[in-house]
RODREN-431400 format. One record per residue (C-alpha): residue number from 1; residue in one letter; chain; x, y, z. Coordinates in nm, 3 decimals. Example, Ala and Ser with C-alpha at 12.3 -4.5 7.8 and 13.67 -1.06 7.14 Angstrom:
<lumtors>
     i   aa   ch         X         Y         Z
     1    A    A     1.230    -0.450     0.780
     2    S    A     1.367    -0.106     0.714
</lumtors>
This chain:
<lumtors>
     i   aa   ch         X         Y         Z
     1    X    A     2.165    -6.100     6.718
     2    X    A     2.479    -6.297     6.632
     3    X    A     2.293    -6.459     6.342
     4    X    A     2.194    -6.119     6.205
     5    X    A     2.554    -5.993     6.230
     6    X    A     2.677    -6.304     6.053
     7    X    A     2.421    -6.259     5.775
     8    X    A     2.522    -5.893     5.745
     9    X    A     2.889    -5.988     5.721
    10    X    A     2.819    -6.243     5.448
    11    X    A     2.609    -5.986     5.264
    12    X    A     2.889    -5.726     5.277
    13    X    A     3.146    -5.981     5.156
    14    X    A     2.921    -6.070     4.862
    15    X    A     2.874    -5.701     4.778
    16    X    A     3.253    -5.653     4.788
    17    X    A     3.316    -5.950     4.559
    18    X    A     3.051    -5.843     4.310
    19    X    A     3.185    -5.487     4.305
    20    X    A     3.543    -5.609     4.259
    21    X    A     3.448    -5.836     3.970
    22    X    A     3.240    -5.573     3.796
    23    X    A     3.515    -5.313     3.821
    24    X    A     3.784    -5.543     3.687
    25    X    A     3.890    -5.426     3.341
    26    X    A     3.840    -5.676     3.062
    27    X    A     4.149    -5.732     2.847
    28    X    A     4.062    -5.617     2.497
    29    X    A     4.224    -5.496     2.173
    30    X    A     4.080    -5.321     1.867
    31    X    A     4.261    -5.451     1.559
    32    X    A     4.254    -5.255     1.229
    33    X    A     4.348    -5.385     0.884
    34    X    A     4.250    -5.357     0.516
    35    X    A     3.916    -5.535     0.511
    36    X    A     3.750    -5.802     0.297
    37    X    A     3.862    -6.163     0.268
    38    X    A     4.221    -6.058     0.343
    39    X    A     4.127    -5.930     0.688
    40    X    A     3.899    -6.226     0.749
    41    X    A     4.187    -6.467     0.680
    42    X    A     4.433    -6.261     0.883
    43    X    A     4.208    -6.245     1.188
    44    X    A     4.059    -6.595     1.178
    45    X    A     4.379    -6.782     1.090
    46    X    A     4.636    -6.589     1.288
    47    X    A     4.537    -6.304     1.518
    48    X    A     4.220    -6.425     1.691
    49    X    A     4.346    -6.774     1.787
    50    X    A     4.635    -6.603     1.968
    51    X    A     4.415    -6.341     2.134
    52    X    A     4.188    -6.623     2.253
    53    X    A     4.490    -6.805     2.398
    54    X    A     4.588    -6.485     2.582
    55    X    A     4.229    -6.423     2.699
    56    X    A     4.221    -6.093     2.514
    57    X    A     3.889    -5.992     2.364
    58    X    A     3.946    -5.894     2.000
    59    X    A     3.735    -5.659     1.789
    60    X    A     3.828    -5.590     1.428
    61    X    A     3.762    -5.299     1.193
    62    X    A     3.892    -5.198     0.850
    63    X    A     4.030    -4.867     0.727
    64    X    A     4.093    -4.693     0.393
    65    X    A     4.463    -4.605     0.429
    66    X    A     4.422    -4.228     0.472
    67    X    A     4.746    -4.169     0.661
    68    X    A     4.691    -3.794     0.697
    69    X    A     4.366    -3.846     0.885
    70    X    A     4.519    -4.125     1.095
    71    X    A     4.814    -3.907     1.199
    72    X    A     4.577    -3.622     1.286
    73    X    A     4.359    -3.851     1.498
    74    X    A     4.662    -3.977     1.691
    75    X    A     4.815    -3.633     1.753
    76    X    A     4.477    -3.491     1.862
    77    X    A     4.424    -3.779     2.106
    78    X    A     4.097    -3.894     1.949
    79    X    A     4.220    -4.226     1.808
    80    X    A     4.027    -4.533     1.929
    81    X    A     4.237    -4.807     1.761
    82    X    A     4.496    -5.024     1.940
    83    X    A     4.679    -5.210     1.660
    84    X    A     4.688    -5.079     1.304
    85    X    A     4.808    -5.249     0.986
    86    X    A     5.018    -4.991     0.795
    87    X    A     5.249    -4.977     0.495
    88    X    A     5.626    -4.949     0.493
    89    X    A     5.664    -4.575     0.439
    90    X    A     5.456    -4.496     0.749
    91    X    A     5.670    -4.692     0.995
    92    X    A     5.954    -4.441     0.937
    93    X    A     5.733    -4.134     0.964
    94    X    A     5.936    -3.821     1.051
    95    X    A     5.727    -3.787     1.369
    96    X    A     5.735    -4.158     1.458
    97    X    A     5.831    -4.096     1.820
    98    X    A     5.523    -3.875     1.864
    99    X    A     5.266    -4.100     1.696
   100    X    A     5.377    -4.458     1.770
   101    X    A     5.428    -4.644     2.095
   102    X    A     5.784    -4.767     2.127
   103    X    A     5.854    -5.122     2.238
   104    X    A     6.154    -5.348     2.255
   105    X    A     6.152    -5.628     1.996
   106    X    A     6.505    -5.753     2.059
   107    X    A     6.533    -6.117     1.959
   108    X    A     6.161    -6.175     2.001
   109    X    A     6.149    -6.315     1.648
   110    X    A     6.411    -6.411     1.390
   111    X    A     6.379    -6.122     1.147
   112    X    A     6.648    -5.995     0.915
   113    X    A     6.825    -5.687     1.051
   114    X    A     6.640    -5.451     0.816
   115    X    A     6.309    -5.570     0.961
   116    X    A     6.381    -5.466     1.319
   117    X    A     6.204    -5.146     1.411
   118    X    A     6.134    -5.012     1.758
   119    X    A     5.793    -4.886     1.646
   120    X    A     5.642    -5.193     1.482
   121    X    A     5.631    -5.563     1.406
   122    X    A     5.666    -5.675     1.040
   123    X    A     5.353    -5.859     0.932
   124    X    A     5.401    -5.959     0.569
   125    X    A     5.582    -5.883     0.246
   126    X    A     5.408    -5.823    -0.084
   127    X    A     5.476    -5.726    -0.444
   128    X    A     5.301    -5.451    -0.639
   129    X    A     5.312    -5.664    -0.946
   130    X    A     5.189    -5.669    -1.308
   131    X    A     4.897    -5.912    -1.346
   132    X    A     4.718    -5.979    -1.672
   133    X    A     4.419    -6.171    -1.802
   134    X    A     4.537    -6.425    -2.057
   135    X    A     4.200    -6.403    -2.233
   136    X    A     4.284    -6.045    -2.333
   137    X    A     4.658    -6.083    -2.397
   138    X    A     4.832    -6.310    -2.642
   139    X    A     5.175    -6.199    -2.520
   140    X    A     5.336    -6.397    -2.238
   141    X    A     5.474    -6.188    -1.954
   142    X    A     5.384    -5.836    -2.070
   143    X    A     5.605    -5.566    -1.918
   144    X    A     5.536    -5.228    -1.756
   145    X    A     5.615    -5.080    -2.097
   146    X    A     5.335    -5.293    -2.245
   147    X    A     5.108    -5.178    -1.963
   148    X    A     5.114    -4.827    -2.112
   149    X    A     5.079    -4.945    -2.474
   150    X    A     4.703    -4.935    -2.526
   151    X    A     4.736    -4.949    -2.906
   152    X    A     4.910    -5.286    -2.907
   153    X    A     4.757    -5.428    -2.589
   154    X    A     4.396    -5.315    -2.560
   155    X    A     4.170    -5.337    -2.258
   156    X    A     4.117    -5.166    -1.924
   157    X    A     4.409    -5.105    -1.689
   158    X    A     4.382    -5.114    -1.313
   159    X    A     4.592    -4.895    -1.083
   160    X    A     4.567    -4.818    -0.714
   161    X    A     4.471    -4.457    -0.649
   162    X    A     4.793    -4.395    -0.458
   163    X    A     5.132    -4.248    -0.554
   164    X    A     5.363    -4.514    -0.409
   165    X    A     5.425    -4.781    -0.670
   166    X    A     5.256    -4.598    -0.957
   167    X    A     5.528    -4.332    -0.983
   168    X    A     5.782    -4.615    -0.991
   169    X    A     5.615    -4.822    -1.262
   170    X    A     5.570    -4.515    -1.485
   171    X    A     5.940    -4.431    -1.453
   172    X    A     6.036    -4.795    -1.517
   173    X    A     5.823    -4.790    -1.832
   174    X    A     6.017    -4.480    -1.940
   175    X    A     6.338    -4.682    -1.902
   176    X    A     6.469    -4.503    -1.596
   177    X    A     6.651    -4.648    -1.299
   178    X    A     6.476    -4.572    -0.972
   179    X    A     6.791    -4.550    -0.763
   180    X    A     6.927    -4.269    -0.979
   181    X    A     6.618    -4.080    -1.097
   182    X    A     6.393    -4.102    -0.788
   183    X    A     6.550    -4.254    -0.477
   184    X    A     6.888    -4.076    -0.500
   185    X    A     6.917    -3.874    -0.173
   186    X    A     7.120    -3.607    -0.356
   187    X    A     6.828    -3.511    -0.580
   188    X    A     6.671    -3.171    -0.517
   189    X    A     6.297    -3.128    -0.482
   190    X    A     6.288    -2.965    -0.827
   191    X    A     6.462    -3.266    -0.979
   192    X    A     6.213    -3.503    -0.815
   193    X    A     5.927    -3.284    -0.939
   194    X    A     6.059    -3.319    -1.293
   195    X    A     6.042    -3.698    -1.260
   196    X    A     5.689    -3.672    -1.119
   197    X    A     5.579    -3.459    -1.415
   198    X    A     5.709    -3.720    -1.658
   199    X    A     5.536    -3.998    -1.463
   200    X    A     5.207    -3.804    -1.461
   201    X    A     5.234    -3.745    -1.837
   202    X    A     5.270    -4.117    -1.901
   203    X    A     4.985    -4.202    -1.665
   204    X    A     4.774    -3.940    -1.844
   205    X    A     4.827    -4.127    -2.170
   206    X    A     4.619    -4.422    -2.044
   207    X    A     4.384    -4.235    -1.813
   208    X    A     4.078    -4.296    -2.030
   209    X    A     4.140    -4.670    -2.004
   210    X    A     4.231    -4.675    -1.635
   211    X    A     4.012    -4.791    -1.348
   212    X    A     4.147    -4.657    -1.020
   213    X    A     4.096    -4.910    -0.743
   214    X    A     4.110    -4.811    -0.378
   215    X    A     4.050    -5.137    -0.189
   216    X    A     4.180    -5.491    -0.221
   217    X    A     3.824    -5.619    -0.263
   218    X    A     3.764    -5.383    -0.555
   219    X    A     4.088    -5.500    -0.713
   220    X    A     4.005    -5.868    -0.667
   221    X    A     3.648    -5.840    -0.794
   222    X    A     3.767    -5.648    -1.100
   223    X    A     4.008    -5.926    -1.186
   224    X    A     3.759    -6.203    -1.119
   225    X    A     3.494    -6.036    -1.338
   226    X    A     3.733    -5.978    -1.630
   227    X    A     3.710    -5.599    -1.592
   228    X    A     4.088    -5.556    -1.614
   229    X    A     4.307    -5.663    -1.904
   230    X    A     4.616    -5.563    -1.704
   231    X    A     4.646    -5.441    -1.349
   232    X    A     4.911    -5.334    -1.100
   233    X    A     4.807    -5.566    -0.820
   234    X    A     4.901    -5.675    -0.472
   235    X    A     5.058    -6.016    -0.529
   236    X    A     4.857    -6.197    -0.263
   237    X    A     4.529    -6.097    -0.425
   238    X    A     4.628    -6.294    -0.737
   239    X    A     4.703    -6.599    -0.523
   240    X    A     4.364    -6.562    -0.357
   241    X    A     4.195    -6.551    -0.699
   242    X    A     4.383    -6.855    -0.826
   243    X    A     4.314    -7.046    -0.508
   244    X    A     3.940    -6.980    -0.511
   245    X    A     3.886    -7.019    -0.888
   246    X    A     3.634    -7.294    -0.964
   247    X    A     3.805    -7.352    -1.296
   248    X    A     4.164    -7.280    -1.390
   249    X    A     4.232    -6.910    -1.340
   250    X    A     4.309    -6.697    -1.646
   251    X    A     4.509    -6.446    -1.438
   252    X    A     4.889    -6.462    -1.448
   253    X    A     5.170    -6.239    -1.320
   254    X    A     5.507    -6.119    -1.444
   255    X    A     5.752    -6.114    -1.152
   256    X    A     6.004    -5.892    -1.335
   257    X    A     6.027    -5.545    -1.182
   258    X    A     5.773    -5.625    -0.912
   259    X    A     5.789    -5.354    -0.646
   260    X    A     5.851    -5.521    -0.312
   261    X    A     5.749    -5.384     0.026
   262    X    A     5.679    -5.484     0.386
   263    X    A     5.364    -5.420     0.587
   264    X    A     5.374    -5.357     0.962
   265    X    A     5.159    -5.360     1.273
   266    X    A     5.194    -5.052     1.494
   267    X    A     5.047    -4.934     1.823
   268    X    A     4.943    -4.567     1.804
   269    X    A     5.060    -4.334     2.079
   270    X    A     4.801    -4.307     2.354
   271    X    A     4.613    -4.623     2.256
   272    X    A     4.355    -4.731     2.513
   273    X    A     4.486    -5.087     2.550
   274    X    A     4.862    -5.051     2.505
   275    X    A     4.978    -5.336     2.727
   276    X    A     4.730    -5.584     2.577
   277    X    A     4.831    -5.473     2.226
   278    X    A     5.199    -5.527     2.307
   279    X    A     5.124    -5.868     2.454
   280    X    A     4.940    -5.970     2.141
   281    X    A     5.213    -5.847     1.905
   282    X    A     5.491    -6.012     2.105
   283    X    A     5.309    -6.343     2.079
   284    X    A     5.228    -6.335     1.706
   285    X    A     5.536    -6.530     1.605
   286    X    A     5.530    -6.773     1.897
   287    X    A     5.261    -6.967     1.712
   288    X    A     5.418    -7.039     1.369
   289    X    A     5.136    -7.264     1.253
   290    X    A     4.891    -6.974     1.275
   291    X    A     5.125    -6.759     1.067
   292    X    A     5.160    -7.039     0.811
   293    X    A     4.783    -7.078     0.790
   294    X    A     4.747    -6.710     0.704
   295    X    A     5.036    -6.719     0.459
   296    X    A     4.887    -7.013     0.269
   297    X    A     4.541    -6.857     0.273
   298    X    A     4.657    -6.526     0.128
   299    X    A     4.985    -6.589    -0.057
   300    X    A     5.187    -6.332     0.137
   301    X    A     5.526    -6.415     0.285
   302    X    A     5.543    -6.394     0.664
   303    X    A     5.894    -6.249     0.712
   304    X    A     6.026    -6.460     0.999
   305    X    A     6.323    -6.692     0.955
   306    X    A     6.151    -6.932     1.196
   307    X    A     5.872    -6.995     0.945
   308    X    A     5.921    -7.191     0.624
   309    X    A     5.649    -7.300     0.385
   310    X    A     5.696    -7.575     0.129
   311    X    A     5.395    -7.554    -0.096
   312    X    A     5.447    -7.557    -0.472
   313    X    A     5.113    -7.389    -0.545
   314    X    A     5.180    -7.083    -0.329
   315    X    A     5.558    -7.073    -0.367
   316    X    A     5.552    -6.846    -0.673
   317    X    A     5.355    -6.579    -0.484
   318    X    A     5.553    -6.611    -0.161
   319    X    A     5.872    -6.571    -0.363
   320    X    A     5.773    -6.308    -0.620
   321    X    A     5.602    -6.088    -0.364
   322    X    A     5.895    -6.075    -0.121
   323    X    A     6.266    -5.999    -0.080
   324    X    A     6.327    -6.344    -0.231
   325    X    A     6.233    -6.209    -0.575
   326    X    A     6.573    -6.129    -0.728
   327    X    A     6.398    -5.968    -1.027
   328    X    A     6.202    -5.737    -0.799
   329    X    A     6.279    -5.384    -0.682
   330    X    A     6.256    -5.287    -0.315
   331    X    A     6.041    -4.977    -0.263
   332    X    A     6.258    -4.725    -0.081
   333    X    A     6.064    -4.653     0.237
   334    X    A     6.308    -4.386     0.355
   335    X    A     6.251    -4.187     0.037
   336    X    A     5.875    -4.217     0.075
   337    X    A     5.876    -4.145     0.447
   338    X    A     6.060    -3.821     0.377
   339    X    A     5.863    -3.718     0.068
   340    X    A     5.522    -3.882     0.099
   341    X    A     5.337    -3.578     0.233
   342    X    A     5.417    -3.336    -0.051
   343    X    A     5.413    -3.600    -0.327
   344    X    A     5.074    -3.718    -0.202
   345    X    A     4.946    -3.360    -0.236
   346    X    A     5.085    -3.344    -0.590
   347    X    A     4.917    -3.676    -0.665
   348    X    A     4.579    -3.563    -0.532
   349    X    A     4.599    -3.237    -0.727
   350    X    A     4.680    -3.428    -1.046
   351    X    A     4.396    -3.677    -0.987
   352    X    A     4.143    -3.394    -0.933
   353    X    A     4.226    -3.257    -1.280
   354    X    A     4.129    -3.584    -1.446
</lumtors>
């Protein structure tokens, strides 16, 4: 009888242990970025090694940058993503407190003051920069004005199908200062609309020669194939092309008037794995070698003062696509955060007419 009771006790203990183990929640995070080789390098060089160290299971998906749909998914409580790679204007969304998880970043990393935000961690800096194929252009360092001069500089143009950056380069080509004609907080909506109309008119003038790219992969493949004579490109994509070119690359950039911005990682409100997501973000910059590996793989500056990269091949891209580019222009995220919604609607309406 005692033997049977002992066997029963052992059996119950085993059942308890098995049940406890099976009910224990696995630490996991769903990480969302922009896809292609960029995301592969970001995850494999930087994010996954850290998630492995923290024993956090990492799954990765890409998205298309439709911020309206993303905001709707978050506010409706149907979002399934934990960490999302977003652009600068979105981090200062008017409803930030309702769509982003807030967390304390004080002194976690050595960022410049303007890169501290209670709703996100800065990931990289980039330039929306003029790139050109030297096989199609005899002129060194063509300008944004040349970009719109099809008669003198023939060949297909490439532009992202997105208002931010394109409005700016059109106005720069018209010889206007962005701080006064677009970013000035004293401008009325009607005055901004007048600037938009002029930008659309100039963009219309090259529409027949424009290929509108929507993903970084499409941009990169168009450059590699010789599809574009000139393109407004993310700076790191040019580095990636030059780095992977079997022969010397024919693609060059003009750093003058590059439009500089910062990308962020955010945790959406109500994310399933908030604590694991925070843990992963807080540890990103504790492993500087991983950040350097990504930076060298993609040519984007990682904006931490703890991380320095001395590499002559990548230096031009790390400099020209960041705040270090003294010839560049910082995209005003506060202007775009305030005005993105209605300007985006104007942009979409204009694009549908084409």
